[in-house]
N, C-alpha and C positions, 0 to 999 in steps of 0.2 A: 030100652037098654041103653045105658049111657056108656059111651067108649071113647077112647082117645089113642090115636095112632102114636107109639112111642117113637120119639125123635122127630114128630112133626114140627115144622118151623113155621113161624109166621110169614106170609107172602108179603115182600117189601115191594110196594107199588105206589106210584104217584096217585095222591087222593083227587078223586073229581071235586071240583070247587063246589059242587051243589049238595054238599052232605049236610044233613042236619045235625049239627054239633050239640050235644047234651048241654044243658045248663047246670054243670058242675057245682056252681056256687049254691044252688038250691037243692040238689040231689044228694050232697055229701058234706061232710065236714072234713077238716083237713088237721093233719099233724104234721108239723114242719120243725126239723131241728134247729134251724135259724133263719131269720128274716131281716132284711134291711128295710128299715121302716118307709124309705123313698121308694122301694120296690117290691111291694106286698105279694103274697102268693097268687091272690085273686086276679092279678093281672096276667099271670099266665095262663088262665083259664078262659080268657076271653079272646075270640078271634082276632080282634083289633087291639088288644090289651099291649102295656108297654113291658110286661115281663116281671119276673121275680129274680131276686139276687139275695144270695146269703149274707149276712151281717158278719160272719166270721169265715176264716178261710178252712179249706179242709173238706173232708168227706161229709156230705150232707143227705138226708133222708126226707123224702116228701110222701105223705100217705094221704089217700082220699079213702074215707070209710063211708060207704053208701048206706043211707036210712033204709032203702028198700033195695035188693038186689035188682041189677039192671042188665040189659043184653047190649054187648059191644061188639061192633063188626069192624071198626076203624080206629086207629090210634094215630094221632100226629105229635110228634116232638120237634120242637125247633130250639136250638141252641145258637147263641152268636157271642163272638169274642172279638173285640176290636182293639184291645190294649196288650195282650201278651201271647206270645208263641208257647202253646203246651200241648200235651197229649191228655185227652179226658177220656175216662171210661163212665159208662151208665149201665144200670141194670134195671130191667123193668119186671115187676112180678105182680102177680095176682092171686086172689083167693076168693072162692065162693064161700057162702054161710056154712057149707058143711065140711069144707077141707080144713085138716088140722095144720096144714102148713102152705107157704107160698110156693106157687108154681112159676118158673121162670118163663117169660115171654121172649126176651132178647137180652144179650148182653153185647156191648160193642165198645170199641176204642176208636178213637179218631184224632186227628192232629188240628190245631187251628195254626195256620202260619200267616201272620198279617205281612201284607194287605190282601193276599191272594185267596186264602181261605179263612173267612170269617164267620161263616154260618154253616151249620150243618142241619138238615131237615130229613126227618125219618117218618115214613108213611108206612103203617102196617095194616094189611088186611088180616082180621082174626075173626074167630067165633068164639066168643065167651058168653055163656049163658049164666045168669045169676052172679054176676060179678058183684062182691060185696067190699072187697079191699083192693086198691091198687097202689103199689108201692115203687117208687122212683129213688134209686141210690145213686148219687153222682159222686164221683172222685175227680175233681177238677183238674189236677195235675197229679198224673201216675207216679210222676218223678218225686213226689213229696213237696213241690214247691208250695208258696204260699198262696195260690190262686182261690179267689172266690167262686164258688157255684153260681151258675145262673141258669135260667130256663126262659125262653122267650114266649113258647107256646105248649101247653099240653092239653090237647083237644081229643074228645072220645065222640064216636057217633055209632 
């Protein structure tokens, strides 16, 4: 029997450093709404990558579409901002091959306040069987300013 506890939230915990991160570049294809050629999306999928940045200001969507469904137990997101004070929101959603719609994992807002708060790292323990699509939607400035979305890391284990 497949079941899901209604209202169950992902557990937010610091990630152990010995996780075996999935090779997302070979397991999935990406759909992205915008990309700065100097900061391509695949750079956010590598533990030591330099990160992704949108070519255009405003809300951005990043999707990973998996060739074969995968099991995921941990998600790490890292955002960095060193130039502009702003409030950002992101929504992380997923779908299995049989789901008609996306399920929300987390929705969060936080502030970047230069020079004190320049990085936001989120580590989530999850149990996702049969992940076929992962979508990250970023609103880089919830006040509607001209900020460019960026993502330093998107890692799955």
